[in-house]
VOBA-1610 file (N, C-alpha, C; in pm, whole numbers, padded with zeros to 5 digits, always signed):
BEGIN
Unk+01024-00229-01834Unk+01150-00223-01758Unk+01126-00157-01623Unk+01184-00214-01518Unk+01170-00159-01384Unk+01307-00108-01335Unk+01309+00017-01291Unk+01433+00084-01248Unk+01419+00126-01103Unk+01527+00111-01026Unk+01529+00159-00887Unk+01649+00250-00867Unk+01626+00364-00802Unk+01733+00451-00754Unk+01740+00432-00604Unk+01858+00398-00553Unk+01874+00372-00410Unk+01964+00480-00351Unk+01905+00562-00262Unk+01974+00679-00209Unk+01979+00672-00057Unk+02098+00686+00004Unk+02109+00672+00149Unk+02076+00801+00226Unk+01994+00887+00170Unk+01951+01009+00239Unk+01838+01071+00159Unk+01796+01192+00198Unk+01691+01263+00124Unk+01753+01326-00001Unk+01782+01244-00101Unk+01857+01291-00217Unk+01771+01323-00339Unk+01642+01296-00331Unk+01560+01302-00451Unk+01566+01438-00520Unk+01581+01545-00441Unk+01580+01678-00500Unk+01720+01734-00523Unk+01822+01651-00502Unk+01958+01695-00528Unk+01981+01704-00679Unk+02061+01802-00726Unk+02084+01818-00871Unk+02135+01692-00938Unk+02226+01620-00871Unk+02284+01502-00936Unk+02184+01388-00948Unk+02086+01380-00858Unk+01980+01280-00872Unk+01888+01320-00986Unk+01861+01450-00998Unk+01776+01498-01108Unk+01840+01474-01244Unk+01974+01465-01249Unk+02040+01431-01375Unk+01992+01296-01427Unk+01964+01206-01334Unk+01912+01074-01373Unk+01761+01078-01397Unk+01688+01140-01306Unk+01543+01138-01319Unk+01498+01212-01445Unk+01575+01312-01489Unk+01541+01382-01613Unk+01551+01288-01732Unk+01658+01208-01737Unk+01674+01110-01845Unk+01561+01008-01840Unk+01529+00962-01720Unk+01422+00864-01704Unk+01287+00922-01743Unk+01260+01044-01699Unk+01133+01108-01733Unk+01120+01130-01883Unk+01231+01174-01946Unk+01228+01199-02091Unk+01205+01070-02169Unk+01252+00958-02115Unk+01237+00830-02184Unk+01103+00763-02156Unk+01031+00817-02057Unk+00902+00759-02021Unk+00909+00635-01937Unk+01027+00604-01884Unk+01044+00485-01801Unk+01003+00515-01657Unk+00923+00428-01600Unk+00884+00444-01461Unk+00996+00394-01370Unk+01008+00456-01255Unk+01116+00418-01163Unk+01072+00439-01020Unk+01135+00364-00931Unk+01113+00381-00787Unk+01237+00445-00726Unk+01215+00528-00625Unk+01325+00586-00548Unk+01317+00530-00407Unk+01414+00447-00373Unk+01424+00390-00238Unk+01522+00477-00162Unk+01472+00554-00066Unk+01566+00643+00003Unk+01542+00646+00153Unk+01631+00717+00220Unk+01639+00722+00365Unk+01595+00860+00410Unk+01476+00868+00463Unk+01423+00997+00509Unk+01480+01026+00647Unk+01594+01096+00649Unk+01667+01114+00775Unk+01612+01225+00863Unk+01531+01314+00806Unk+01479+01423+00891Unk+01327+01430+00892Unk+01262+01325+00847Unk+01117+01317+00858Unk+01041+01418+00777Unk+01094+01456+00660Unk+01029+01559+00579Unk+00939+01501+00471Unk+00953+01373+00443Unk+00877+01315+00333Unk+00749+01250+00384Unk+00661+01212+00288Unk+00531+01160+00325Unk+00544+01031+00406Unk+00454+01017+00500Unk+00456+00895+00582Unk+00384+00782+00508Unk+00403+00662+00558Unk+00337+00544+00502Unk+00377+00516+00359Unk+00492+00568+00316Unk+00543+00536+00183Unk+00635+00415+00198Unk+00602+00302+00134Unk+00680+00180+00155Unk+00822+00186+00100Unk+00855+00290+00021Unk+00989+00302-00035Unk+01078+00395+00047Unk+01024+00453+00153Unk+01100+00546+00236Unk+01135+00481+00369Unk+01262+00477+00399Unk+01308+00424+00528Unk+01321+00540+00626Unk+01263+00523+00743Unk+01269+00629+00845Unk+01305+00566+00978Unk+01406+00625+01044Unk+01440+00580+01179Unk+01395+00686+01279Unk+01428+00665+01404Unk+01380+00757+01509Unk+01484+00861+01549Unk+01593+00872+01475Unk+01697+00966+01509Unk+01666+01104+01452Unk+01720+01207+01519Unk+01696+01344+01473Unk+01820+01403+01406Unk+01939+01361+01447Unk+02062+01411+01385Unk+02079+01349+01247Unk+02149+01421+01157Unk+02168+01371+01021Unk+02273+01261+01015Unk+02368+01260+01108Unk+02478+01164+01105Unk+02426+01025+01141Unk+02474+00923+01068Unk+02435+00786+01096Unk+02558+00697+01101Unk+02547+00586+01179Unk+02659+00495+01197Unk+02640+00363+01124Unk+02731+00270+01153Unk+02736+00141+01085Unk+02605+00065+01098Unk+02553+00056+01220Unk+02430-00021+01245Unk+02313+00042+01170Unk+02311+00174+01164Unk+02203+00243+01091Unk+02206+00205+00943Unk+02327+00198+00886Unk+02340+00158+00746Unk+02298+00014+00725Unk+02329-00072+00821Unk+02286-00212+00811Unk+02133-00219+00805Unk+02066-00139+00887Unk+01920-00139+00888Unk+01864-00089+00755Unk+01925+00016+00701Unk+01878+00066+00571Unk+01907-00034+00461Unk+02025-00100+00467Unk+02059-00203+00369Unk+01954-00312+00369Unk+01915-00359+00487Unk+01815-00465+00497Unk+01680-00420+00440Unk+01644-00295+00469Unk+01520-00238+00416Unk+01524-00233+00264Unk+01634-00181+00208Unk+01646-00168+00063Unk+01649-00304-00005Unk+01722-00400+00053Unk+01734-00533-00007Unk+01598-00603-00017Unk+01514-00587+00084Unk+01381-00649+00079Unk+01303-00599-00042Unk+01313-00468-00067Unk+01240-00410-00180Unk+01303-00451-00313Unk+01436-00449-00319Unk+01506-00485-00443Unk+01476-00629-00483Unk+01479-00719-00385Unk+01454-00861-00416Unk+01307-00886-00448Unk+01219-00819-00379Unk+01076-00837-00403Unk+01037-00793-00543Unk+01090-00678-00587Unk+01050-00622-00716Unk+01140-00665-00832Unk+01256-00721-00800Unk+01348-00771-00902Unk+01366-00670-01016Unk+01417-00554-00983Unk+01434-00446-01081Unk+01534-00490-01190Unk+01509-00441-01310Unk+01599-00471-01422Unk+01730-00395-01410Unk+01722-00270-01365Unk+01840-00185-01352Unk+01835-00111-01219Unk+01953-00085-01163Unk+01961-00017-01034Unk+02066+00094-01042Unk+02036+00207-00982Unk+02132+00317-00969Unk+02156+00338-00820Unk+02280+00322-00779Unk+02317+00327-00637Unk+02401+00451-00611Unk+02366+00527-00509Unk+02435+00652-00478Unk+02523+00635-00354Unk+02651+00658-00371Unk+02741+00667-00257Unk+02827+00544-00234Unk+02950+00571-00188Unk+03044+00464-00158Unk+02994+00378-00043Unk+02938+00441+00062Unk+02891+00363+00176Unk+02788+00259+00134Unk+02691+00303+00054Unk+02584+00212+00014Unk+02637+00102-00078Unk+02737+00135-00161Unk+02795+00031-00247Unk+02860-00079-00163Unk+02917-00040-00050Unk+02977-00139+00041Unk+02870-00231+00098Unk+02761-00174+00145Unk+02659-00255+00211Unk+02577-00338+00113Unk+02575-00300-00015Unk+02498-00374-00115Unk+02587-00455-00209Unk+02717-00458-00184Unk+02810-00516-00281Unk+02780-00662-00315Unk+02744-00744-00217Unk+02718-00886-00245Unk+02600-00901-00340Unk+02492-00828-00314Unk+02374-00836-00400Unk+02405-00785-00541Unk+02475-00672-00549Unk+02505-00614-00679Unk+02590-00708-00764Unk+02692-00766-00704Unk+02785-00850-00781Unk+02727-00988-00814Unk+02644-01041-00727Unk+02588-01173-00750Unk+02462-01170-00837Unk+02379-01067-00817Unk+02249-01064-00883Unk+02237-00962-00995Unk+02315-00854-00993Unk+02293-00744-01087Unk+02420-00698-01158Unk+02517-00783-01170Unk+02643-00745-01234Unk+02617-00694-01377Unk+02668-00576-01406Unk+02648-00514-01536Unk+02517-00441-01550Unk+02430-00452-01452Unk+02298-00389-01458Unk+02280-00281-01352Unk+02389-00228-01302Unk+02378-00118-01207Unk+02479-00008-01240Unk+02442+00113-01200Unk+02532+00229-01205Unk+02564+00267-01062Unk+02691+00291-01036Unk+02734+00343-00906Unk+02768+00491-00925Unk+02710+00576-00842Unk+02735+00720-00849Unk+02811+00764-00724Unk+02928+00828-00744Unk+03015+00868-00633Unk+03027+01019-00630Unk+02994+01079-00515Unk+02999+01225-00499Unk+03107+01269-00402Unk+03165+01177-00326Unk+03273+01214-00234Unk+03345+01089-00184Unk+03459+01112-00121Unk+03537+01005-00060Unk+03474+00967+00073Unk+03495+00844+00115Unk+03447+00802+00246Unk+03552+00714+00312Unk+03565+00726+00443Unk+03669+00654+00517Unk+03651+00503+00513Unk+03534+00455+00472Unk+03513+00311+00463Unk+03605+00247+00359Unk+03660+00327+00269Unk+03752+00275+00168Unk+03881+00221+00230Unk+03909+00259+00355Unk+04026+00203+00423Unk+04011+00053+00447Unk+03886+00007+00456Unk+03861-00134+00484Unk+03786-00203+00369Unk+03777-00137+00255Unk+03690-00186+00148Unk+03757-00161+00014Unk+03786-00267-00059Unk+03840-00255-00194Unk+03723-00242-00291Unk+03701-00121-00339Unk+03585-00092-00423Unk+03602-00138-00567Unk+03720-00190-00599Unk+03753-00224-00738Unk+03650-00320-00801Unk+03610-00424-00729Unk+03518-00523-00786Unk+03381-00461-00815Unk+03337-00371-00727Unk+03206-00309-00748Unk+03211-00212-00867Unk+03323-00140-00882Unk+03340-00051-00997Unk+03340-00133-01126Unk+03419-00240-01129Unk+03430-00320-01251Unk+03301-00397-01281Unk+03222-00425-01178Unk+03095-00494-01198Unk+02984-00404-01245Unk+03006-00274-01239Unk+02903-00178-01280Unk+02898-00164-01431Unk+02784-00114-01480Unk+02778-00073-01620Unk+02862+00052-01638Unk+02846+00146-01545Unk+02925+00268-01537Unk+02939+00306-01390Unk+03049+00373-01358Unk+03063+00438-01228Unk+03078+00587-01254Unk+02984+00664-01203Unk+02973+00806-01234Unk+03037+00888-01123Unk+03121+00985-01160Unk+03192+01070-01065Unk+03151+01215-01087Unk+03145+01291-00977Unk+03116+01434-00990Unk+03241+01515-01013Unk+03358+01454-00994Unk+03485+01524-01015Unk+03587+01428-01074Unk+03655+01466-01183Unk+03764+01383-01234Unk+03876+01367-01132Unk+03884+01457-01034Unk+03985+01448-00930Unk+03974+01322-00846Unk+03854+01261-00843Unk+03836+01139-00765Unk+03919+01023-00818Unk+03959+01031-00944Unk+04041+00925-01002Unk+04177+00915-00932Unk+04213+01019-00856Unk+04340+01017-00783Unk+04337+00918-00668Unk+04218+00886-00616Unk+04210+00790-00506Unk+04126+00667-00537Unk+04066+00663-00654Unk+03992+00544-00696Unk+04082+00451-00779Unk+04051+00324-00786Unk+04131+00234-00869Unk+04117+00267-01017Unk+04218+00236-01096Unk+04210+00258-01240Unk+04095+00176-01299Unk+04021+00238-01390Unk+03909+00167-01453Unk+03867+00241-01579Unk+03808+00166-01672Unk+03750+00223-01793Unk+03602+00252-01774Unk+03551+00227-01655Unk+03406+00240-01631Unk+03363+00381-01592Unk+03456+00474-01570Unk+03421+00603-01513Unk+03358+00698-01616Unk+03253+00767-01571Unk+03192+00879-01642Unk+03190+00999-01548Unk+03187+01118-01605Unk+03178+01240-01524Unk+03039+01302-01541Unk+02976+01334-01430Unk+02849+01407-01430Unk+02866+01530-01342Unk+02886+01646-01405Unk+02912+01769-01332Unk+02785+01819-01262Unk+02806+01891-01150Unk+02694+01945-01073Unk+02642+02074-01135Unk+02601+02065-01260Unk+02540+02179-01328Unk+02449+02123-01436Unk+02343+02195-01467Unk+02246+02148-01566Unk+02266+02214-01702Unk+02372+02291-01720Unk+02394+02361-01845Unk+02408+02259-01960Unk+02337+02282-02069Unk+02337+02192-02184Unk+02413+02249-02303Unk+02423+02382-02309Unk+02489+02446-02421Unk+02574+02562-02371Unk+02687+02584-02436Unk+02773+02696-02398Unk+02698+02829-02416Unk+02602+02831-02509Unk+02525+02953-02535Unk+02440+02994-02416Unk+02423+02904-02319Unk+02343+02937-02200Unk+02421+03022-02100Unk+02552+03040-02122Unk+02632+03121-02030Unk+02577+03263-02020Unk+02573+03314-01899Unk+02530+03452-01879Unk+02635+03548-01931Unk+02588+03662-01983Unk+02681+03767-02020Unk+02751+03817-01895Unk+02878+03848-01906Unk+02949+03903-01791Unk+03020+04031-01835Unk+03063+04110-01738Unk+03130+04236-01770Unk+03247+04257-01675Unk+03325+04357-01706Unk+03448+04382-01629Unk+03437+04505-01540Unk+03313+04543-01503Unk+03297+04665-01424Unk+03364+04654-01287Unk+03379+04532-01235Unk+03441+04517-01103Unk+03587+04562-01103Unk+03648+04567-01221Unk+03788+04609-01228Unk+03804+04758-01202Unk+03696+04833-01216Unk+03703+04978-01196Unk+03656+05021-01056Unk+03615+04926-00973Unk+03559+04961-00843Unk+03670+04990-00741Unk+03641+05084-00651Unk+03737+05118-00546Unk+03742+05011-00437Unk+03629+04944-00419Unk+03622+04839-00316Unk+03566+04713-00381Unk+03637+04601-00364Unk+03595+04474-00424Unk+03512+04395-00322Unk+03401+04341-00370Unk+03314+04261-00283Unk+03340+04112-00308Unk+03390+04044-00204Unk+03412+03900-00209Unk+03296+03833-00138Unk+03230+03739-00205Unk+03111+03676-00147Unk+03128+03526-00132Unk+03085+03475-00018Unk+03067+03332+00003Unk+02919+03305-00014Unk+02884+03209-00102Unk+02743+03179-00130Unk+02723+03029-00116Unk+02655+02988-00009Unk+02634+02845+00014Unk+02624+02814+00162Unk+02628+02685+00195Unk+02618+02642+00335Unk+02751+02669+00406Unk+02743+02745+00514Unk+02863+02790+00586Unk+02901+02685+00691Unk+03008+02608+00663Unk+03041+02496+00751Unk+03187+02490+00794Unk+03278+02557+00724Unk+03421+02548+00757Unk+03460+02667+00845Unk+03459+02645+00977Unk+03480+02756+01070Unk+03620+02816+01059Unk+03724+02734+01070Unk+03859+02788+01083Unk+03905+02865+00960Unk+03881+02810+00841Unk+03926+02881+00721Unk+03856+03015+00707Unk+03732+03023+00753Unk+03659+03149+00743Unk+03704+03250+00848Unk+03738+03203+00967Unk+03794+03293+01067Unk+03927+03349+01018Unk+04008+03262+00960Unk+04136+03307+00905Unk+04116+03403+00789Unk+04017+03377+00708Unk+03986+03467+00596Unk+03944+03604+00649Unk+03855+03603+00748Unk+03809+03729+00808Unk+03926+03808+00866Unk+04014+03739+00936Unk+04131+03807+00994Unk+04222+03864+00886Unk+04226+03800+00771Unk+04315+03847+00665Unk+04263+03972+00595Unk+04131+03999+00606Unk+04075+04115+00534Unk+04012+04220+00627Unk+04011+04195+00759Unk+03935+04282+00849Unk+03987+04426+00855Unk+04113+04446+00821Unk+04168+04581+00823Unk+04188+04637+00682Unk+04129+04572+00582Unk+04148+04613+00442Unk+04039+04713+00402Unk+04081+04829+00360Unk+03985+04932+00320Unk+03924+04905+00184Unk+03989+04823+00101Unk+03942+04801-00035Unk+03875+04665-00055Unk+03845+04598+00056Unk+03782+04466+00047Unk+03660+04461+00138Unk+03549+04411+00083Unk+03429+04381+00159Unk+03401+04232+00146Unk+03378+04165+00258Unk+03352+04022+00259Unk+03212+03997+00313Unk+03132+03922+00236Unk+02994+03897+00280Unk+02964+03748+00265Unk+02896+03692+00367Unk+02858+03552+00368Unk+02708+03540+00347Unk+02668+03472+00240Unk+02528+03444+00213Unk+02505+03294+00232Unk+02410+03260+00317Unk+02380+03119+00337Unk+02375+03082+00484Unk+02320+02966+00510Unk+02305+02918+00647Unk+02374+02784+00662Unk+02449+02768+00771Unk+02519+02644+00794Unk+02550+02624+00940Unk+02645+02534+00967Unk+02675+02494+01104Unk+02742+02603+01186Unk+02811+02697+01121Unk+02889+02793+01200Unk+02849+02939+01181Unk+02727+02963+01133Unk+02681+03102+01118Unk+02691+03179+01249Unk+02635+03120+01355Unk+02629+03190+01483Unk+02769+03221+01535Unk+02860+03124+01526Unk+02996+03144+01576Unk+03068+03253+01498Unk+03049+03256+01369Unk+03115+03358+01287Unk+03054+03495+01313Unk+02924+03501+01328Unk+02858+03629+01360Unk+02910+03683+01493Unk+02921+03595+01593Unk+02970+03638+01725Unk+03114+03684+01716Unk+03195+03617+01634Unk+03336+03657+01618Unk+03346+03796+01555Unk+03262+03823+01457Unk+03262+03953+01390Unk+03227+04064+01489Unk+03124+04040+01571Unk+03082+04140+01669Unk+03187+04158+01777Unk+03238+04048+01829Unk+03335+04052+01938Unk+03463+04125+01899Unk+03503+04109+01772Unk+03627+04171+01726Unk+03605+04300+01648Unk+03478+04345+01647Unk+03443+04473+01585Unk+03494+04483+01441Unk+03463+04379+01365Unk+03503+04374+01223Unk+03396+04446+01142Unk+03435+04555+01078Unk+03337+04639+01010Unk+03313+04608+00864Unk+03402+04533+00800Unk+03387+04510+00656Unk+03346+04367+00622Unk+03291+04295+00721Unk+03245+04158+00699Unk+03102+04146+00750Unk+03015+04082+00671Unk+02875+04066+00710Unk+02828+03924+00681Unk+02731+03878+00761Unk+02666+03749+00739Unk+02518+03775+00719Unk+02465+03741+00602Unk+02325+03772+00572Unk+02230+03656+00604Unk+02284+03534+00612Unk+02200+03419+00647Unk+02134+03353+00529Unk+02024+03284+00557Unk+01956+03200+00458Unk+01906+03281+00339Unk+01914+03218+00222Unk+01857+03279+00102Unk+01779+03172+00027Unk+01690+03215-00061Unk+01613+03120-00141Unk+01686+03091-00272Unk+01648+02982-00335Unk+01709+02946-00463Unk+01685+03056-00566Unk+01570+03121-00557Unk+01537+03228-00651Unk+01627+03349-00632Unk+01684+03367-00514Unk+01772+03481-00486Unk+01917+03457-00527Unk+01952+03331-00554Unk+02092+03296-00574Unk+02157+03370-00690Unk+02088+03380-00802Unk+02147+03449-00918Unk+02182+03593-00887Unk+02093+03662-00818Unk+02119+03803-00786Unk+02235+03818-00689Unk+02254+03721-00601Unk+02368+03726-00508Unk+02500+03715-00583Unk+02505+03628-00683Unk+02625+03618-00766Unk+02646+03746-00847Unk+02538+03796-00904Unk+02549+03916-00987Unk+02596+04036-00906Unk+02563+04039-00778Unk+02599+04152-00692Unk+02741+04140-00635Unk+02811+04032-00668Unk+02945+04007-00615Unk+03051+04038-00721Unk+03175+04053-00675Unk+03287+04075-00766Unk+03376+03950-00777Unk+03409+03892-00662Unk+03485+03768-00656Unk+03410+03670-00566Unk+03431+03540-00588Unk+03361+03439-00509Unk+03461+03362-00423Unk+03433+03356-00295Unk+03514+03283-00197Unk+03490+03133-00215Unk+03593+03061-00259Unk+03584+02916-00275Unk+03690+02845-00195Unk+03740+02910-00089Unk+03852+02855-00012Unk+03809+02748+00087Unk+03884+02640+00087Unk+03874+02538+00191Unk+04015+02488+00217Unk+04044+02458+00342Unk+04175+02398+00372Unk+04177+02256+00316Unk+04291+02221+00257Unk+04301+02094+00187Unk+04359+01984+00276Unk+04304+01974+00397Unk+04356+01879+00494Unk+04299+01739+00475Unk+04187+01726+00404Unk+04133+01593+00378Unk+04118+01572+00229Unk+04104+01447+00191Unk+04108+01409+00051Unk+03989+01462-00027Unk+03875+01480+00040Unk+03760+01537-00029Unk+03788+01681-00072Unk+03840+01760+00019Unk+03868+01901-00014Unk+03973+01912-00124Unk+04063+01815-00131Unk+04167+01820-00234Unk+04118+01776-00371Unk+04006+01703-00378Unk+03969+01645-00507Unk+03827+01676-00555Unk+03740+01727-00469Unk+03603+01754-00514Unk+03592+01884-00593Unk+03481+01902-00662Unk+03451+02025-00734Unk+03319+02080-00680Unk+03320+02192-00608Unk+03199+02245-00546Unk+03108+02312-00649Unk+02982+02326-00613Unk+02886+02395-00699Unk+02930+02537-00731Unk+03004+02599-00638Unk+03047+02737-00659Unk+03138+02753-00780Unk+03211+02648-00815Unk+03295+02655-00936Unk+03208+02686-01057Unk+03100+02612-01072Unk+03014+02628-01188Unk+02932+02757-01180Unk+02879+02786-01061Unk+02798+02906-01045Unk+02879+03034-01067Unk+02999+03037-01011Unk+03084+03155-01028Unk+03119+03176-01174Unk+03162+03070-01241Unk+03199+03082-01382Unk+03077+03115-01468Unk+02962+03058-01436Unk+02839+03088-01509Unk+02807+03237-01506Unk+02832+03300-01392Unk+02801+03442-01375Unk+02920+03533-01407Unk+03031+03474-01451Unk+03147+03555-01486Unk+03216+03617-01366Unk+03218+03544-01253Unk+03280+03595-01131Unk+03401+03508-01095Unk+03522+03563-01094Unk+03641+03483-01061Unk+03635+03427-00918Unk+03689+03307-00903Unk+03695+03237-00774Unk+03828+03266-00704Unk+03825+03261-00572Unk+03948+03255-00493Unk+03953+03116-00431Unk+04058+03039-00461Unk+04067+02900-00415Unk+04205+02874-00355Unk+04217+02763-00285Unk+04343+02723-00225Unk+04424+02637-00322Unk+04552+02662-00328Unk+04640+02580-00411Unk+04645+02436-00360Unk+04710+02350-00438Unk+04726+02209-00402Unk+04592+02137-00391Unk+04503+02165-00486Unk+04375+02096-00494Unk+04337+02081-00641Unk+04248+01986-00667Unk+04203+01970-00805Unk+04124+02091-00850Unk+04051+02153-00758Unk+03979+02276-00789Unk+04076+02384-00836Unk+04190+02396-00770Unk+04291+02495-00810Unk+04349+02461-00948Unk+04369+02331-00974Unk+04420+02290-01105Unk+04329+02340-01217Unk+04198+02317-01201Unk+04103+02361-01303Unk+04094+02512-01309Unk+04094+02576-01192Unk+04086+02722-01187Unk+04201+02785-01263Unk+04319+02731-01246Unk+04437+02785-01315Unk+04439+02744-01462Unk+04401+02621-01493Unk+04401+02574-01632Unk+04308+02658-01718Unk+04191+02691-01664Unk+04093+02764-01743Unk+04082+02912-01704Unk+04176+02960-01625Unk+04178+03102-01590Unk+04052+03150-01521Unk+03998+03067-01431Unk+03869+03099-01369Unk+03882+03174-01237Unk+04005+03206-01196Unk+04018+03279-01071Unk+04160+03278-01018Unk+04171+03304-00889Unk+04298+03320-00820Unk+04320+03204-00724Unk+04432+03134-00739Unk+04470+03027-00646Unk+04579+03080-00554Unk+04556+03075-00422Unk+04651+03131-00326Unk+04714+03019-00243Unk+04840+03039-00205Unk+04908+02939-00123Unk+04885+02961+00025Unk+04837+03080+00063Unk+04804+03111+00201Unk+04714+03234+00203Unk+04664+03267+00321Unk+04580+03386+00335Unk+04660+03509+00375Unk+04790+03496+00386Unk+04876+03611+00419Unk+04875+03710+00303Unk+04869+03839+00335Unk+04872+03947+00234Unk+04764+03926+00129Unk+04647+03885+00172Unk+04542+03854+00076Unk+04499+03977-00005Unk+04489+04092+00061Unk+04449+04213-00011Unk+04547+04242-00125Unk+04675+04226-00099Unk+04776+04250-00202Unk+04764+04148-00315Unk+04739+04023-00282Unk+04724+03919-00383Unk+04602+03946-00472Unk+04493+03989-00410Unk+04373+04022-00487Unk+04398+04143-00576Unk+04462+04245-00521Unk+04492+04366-00599Unk+04580+04335-00719Unk+04683+04253-00697Unk+04772+04216-00807Unk+04698+04134-00913Unk+04610+04045-00866Unk+04533+03962-00959Unk+04444+04049-01047Unk+04374+04144-00985Unk+04284+04230-01061Unk+04361+04325-01154Unk+04478+04369-01110Unk+04558+04458-01193Unk+04605+04389-01322Unk+04625+04258-01313Unk+04675+04182-01429Unk+04562+04107-01501Unk+04440+04128-01458Unk+04326+04051-01512Unk+04301+04086-01658Unk+04298+03983-01743Unk+04269+04001-01886Unk+04126+03953-01910Unk+04036+04046-01929Unk+03894+04014-01937Unk+03861+03929-02059Unk+03916+03963-02175Unk+03887+03887-02296Unk+03939+03743-02285Unk+04056+03727-02226Unk+04111+03594-02205Unk+04024+03514-02109Unk+03974+03581-02006Unk+03885+03515-01910Unk+03761+03462-01981Unk+03700+03542-02066Unk+03578+03499-02135Unk+03604+03378-02224Unk+03716+03378-02295Unk+03748+03267-02384Unk+03774+03139-02307Unk+03850+03149-02198Unk+03881+03029-02119Unk+03756+02979-02046Unk+03672+03070-02002Unk+03546+03030-01938Unk+03461+02949-02037Unk+03457+02994-02160Unk+03382+02923-02264Unk+03441+02784-02286Unk+03574+02774-02289Unk+03640+02645-02309Unk+03610+02550-02193Unk+03606+02604-02072Unk+03574+02522-01955Unk+03435+02464-01968Unk+03338+02546-02001Unk+03200+02497-02010Unk+03180+02407-02131Unk+03260+02426-02235Unk+03252+02334-02347Unk+03288+02192-02303Unk+03390+02181-02219Unk+03430+02051-02165Unk+03323+01996-02072Unk+03264+02082-01990Unk+03157+02039-01899Unk+03038+01986-01978Unk+02998+02057-02083Unk+02885+02015-02166Unk+02916+01881-02232Unk+03036+01864-02284Unk+03075+01738-02347Unk+03066+01622-02248Unk+03118+01643-02126Unk+03112+01538-02024Unk+02968+01502-01990Unk+02884+01604-01972Unk+02746+01579-01933Unk+02665+01513-02045Unk+02694+01548-02170Unk+02625+01483-02282Unk+02666+01337-02293Unk+02795+01307-02270Unk+02840+01168-02270Unk+02772+01090-02158Unk+02759+01154-02041Unk+02689+01091-01930Unk+02546+01056-01968Unk+02474+01151-02026Unk+02334+01125-02062Unk+02320+01018-02169Unk+02409+01025-02268Unk+02406+00922-02372Unk+02433+00784-02314Unk+02524+00778-02218Unk+02560+00650-02156Unk+02445+00597-02070Unk+02376+00685-01998Unk+02261+00642-01919Unk+02152+00591-02010Unk+02130+00657-02124Unk+02030+00609-02221Unk+02069+00472-02275Unk+02196+00453-02299Unk+02245+00322-02345Unk+02222+00217-02238Unk+02249+00253-02113Unk+02225+00165-01998Unk+02077+00124-01992Unk+01988+00216-02030Unk+01845+00190-02028Unk+01796+00117-02154Unk+01885+00101-02252Unk+01847+00028-02373Unk+01801+00114-02488Unk+01835+00245-02482Unk+01794+00335-02592Unk+01912+00367-02682
//
């Protein structure tokens, strides 16, 4: 059996791609990864890697057409038995080939919304798939109804017993440490967050990670002489666990102005719950729905009086209830991920 994974970026080392490669490796099936090396980091002269001459990560319509043509030449030449396609954009550019040549023999994996859906009815591609895999059940709010959907969460946890022990020592602290851990990209919500806590004596806010707006946020902190907010910058994957352990609450706020922010589930949801650290999230989002359903943190309607909202939340925090609901949340995550793996094995003929 010949399998191809078609990825429109350097996705090979992404957790959700590894969810597939782990199943493939465990089954002993060989596979090719046809991907788009957008920043020139992968080996040269590899016939499965598409590379253009651009330096920015953003690509346009013509760029996708070029990658589509590159991928199609390989797909047709090797006539793969099964194909796994990542992303709504790529499903649009490959839809004719998938529906005419590989109907029922491909998986479509969706990790976010894309504006191309305004001009593209994805229903036929979803129904033509063996499965369409989603990283968030919230995506069903904007996708067509279908029985083909599976959920593959952005976490590798296999058993609830893998959960880290957590404790309630943060409830006794005089100053609560709120941490952002990840790529720092949402400038305005973070400026508003900083302004909401800059005069709070009982709140410390720290940003771990590197992103598009590190420099701007650092300059804002210095310019406005904010003493209780710090930006530490890049960290290694090996340091991530200790950063969560050293925090009390996790900043998961994003403004819900676009459909992705309203329906996606960030890695911080799983990481925070894994380490027993409550999240702070924005209401009117699917993330807030889950956070409230499973008691995983505080959902706020605005950043006004944030210190008071945090204080009230901690004063009413029931630690034993938190542990039980956290366990129930991960039980559901494990069930979803096991169904995903079983379904991929079935797709492969096992």
